[in-house]
C-alpha positions in Angstrom: -41.0 -33.9 -3.5 -41.6 -30.4 -4.8 -44.2 -27.9 -3.8 -46.8 -29.5 -5.9 -47.8 -31.8 -3.0 -48.4 -28.8 -0.8 -50.0 -26.4 -3.3 -52.6 -27.8 -5.7 -51.9 -26.6 -9.2 -54.5 -24.9 -11.4 -52.5 -26.0 -14.5 -54.8 -27.0 -17.3 -55.3 -30.7 -16.9 -54.7 -31.3 -20.6 -51.2 -29.8 -20.3 -50.5 -31.5 -17.0 -51.4 -34.9 -18.6 -48.9 -34.4 -21.4 -45.9 -33.4 -19.2 -43.2 -36.0 -18.6 -41.6 -35.1 -15.2 -38.5 -36.2 -13.4 -38.9 -38.4 -10.4 -39.1 -35.2 -8.2 -41.9 -33.8 -10.3 -39.9 -31.3 -12.3 -39.3 -30.4 -16.0 -36.3 -28.5 -17.2 -37.2 -25.0 -18.5 -34.9 -23.3 -20.9 -35.2 -19.5 -21.0 -34.4 -18.0 -24.4 -34.4 -14.3 -25.5 -37.4 -14.1 -27.8 -36.0 -11.8 -30.4 -32.3 -12.9 -30.7 -32.6 -16.6 -29.9 -29.9 -16.3 -27.2 -30.1 -19.1 -24.6 -30.1 -17.4 -21.2 -30.5 -20.0 -18.5 -32.0 -23.3 -17.4 -34.4 -23.5 -14.5 -36.9 -26.1 -13.2 -40.6 -26.0 -13.2 -43.3 -28.2 -11.6 -47.0 -27.9 -12.6 -47.6 -24.9 -10.3 -44.6 -23.0 -11.6 -45.7 -23.6 -15.1 -49.2 -22.5 -14.3 -47.9 -19.3 -12.6 -45.7 -18.6 -15.6 -48.6 -19.0 -18.0 -51.1 -17.0 -15.9 -48.9 -14.1 -14.9 -46.5 -13.6 -17.9 -43.6 -13.7 -15.5 -41.2 -16.6 -15.5 -41.6 -18.6 -12.3 -39.4 -21.5 -11.3 -39.0 -24.1 -8.6 -35.7 -23.6 -6.6 -34.4 -27.1 -5.9 -31.9 -25.7 -3.3 -34.3 -23.4 -1.5 -37.3 -25.6 -2.1 -39.6 -22.7 -3.0 -41.0 -20.9 -6.0 -39.1 -17.9 -7.3 -40.2 -15.3 -9.8 -37.2 -14.3 -11.9 -36.4 -10.7 -11.1 -38.4 -10.3 -7.8 -35.2 -9.8 -5.8 -32.7 -8.9 -8.5 -34.8 -6.7 -10.7 -33.6 -8.8 -13.7 -37.1 -9.7 -14.9 -38.2 -12.2 -17.5 -41.3 -11.1 -19.3 -42.7 -14.2 -21.0 -43.5 -13.9 -24.7 -44.3 -17.6 -25.4 -44.1 -21.1 -23.8 -43.7 -24.3 -25.7 -43.3 -28.0 -24.9 -40.7 -30.0 -26.8 -41.8 -33.0 -28.9 -41.5 -35.4 -25.9 -43.2 -32.9 -23.5 -40.3 -33.3 -21.1 -38.8 -29.9 -21.5 -40.3 -26.4 -21.6 -39.0 -23.6 -23.8 -39.8 -20.1 -22.3 -39.2 -17.3 -24.7 -38.7 -14.1 -22.7 -37.8 -10.5 -22.9 -34.9 -10.5 -20.4 -34.3 -7.3 -18.5 -30.8 -7.2 -17.1 -28.7 -10.3 -16.3 -30.3 -13.8 -16.5 -27.5 -15.6 -14.6 -27.1 -15.4 -10.8 -23.5 -14.4 -11.4 -24.6 -11.2 -13.0 -23.8 -12.3 -16.6 -26.3 -11.8 -19.4 -26.5 -15.6 -20.0 -25.4 -18.6 -17.9 -23.8 -20.1 -21.0 -20.9 -17.8 -21.9 -18.3 -18.3 -19.2 -17.1 -21.8 -19.8 -17.2 -22.5 -23.5 -15.6 -25.9 -24.3 -13.3 -26.5 -27.3 -14.4 -29.0 -29.9 -12.1 -31.8 -30.9 -10.5 -32.3 -27.5 
């Protein structure tokens, strides 16, 4: 289980009621550059991470490997300033439009989606 069982969330109950979470209480969160549309990364959010993102304007995720919350840029300086947050039509994915400062990927690349482009028709 994620941190939601340890930390009660202040997420708006109307939003929480709409979310469709995975069995471990998470929803995928796609980070996209707000002005260019560039897809930067995929992270995971539980209710508390979404609440923190909405209330602070800084993208906050749940680390599945470290089992803790992380605010993008707190250690790297590669901050995501949140411009908007939207749910998809099924309320099972979050789109976070951000102003990305520096690299979005943990490898140091601008985006996590530029290193392994697959060929079509193969």
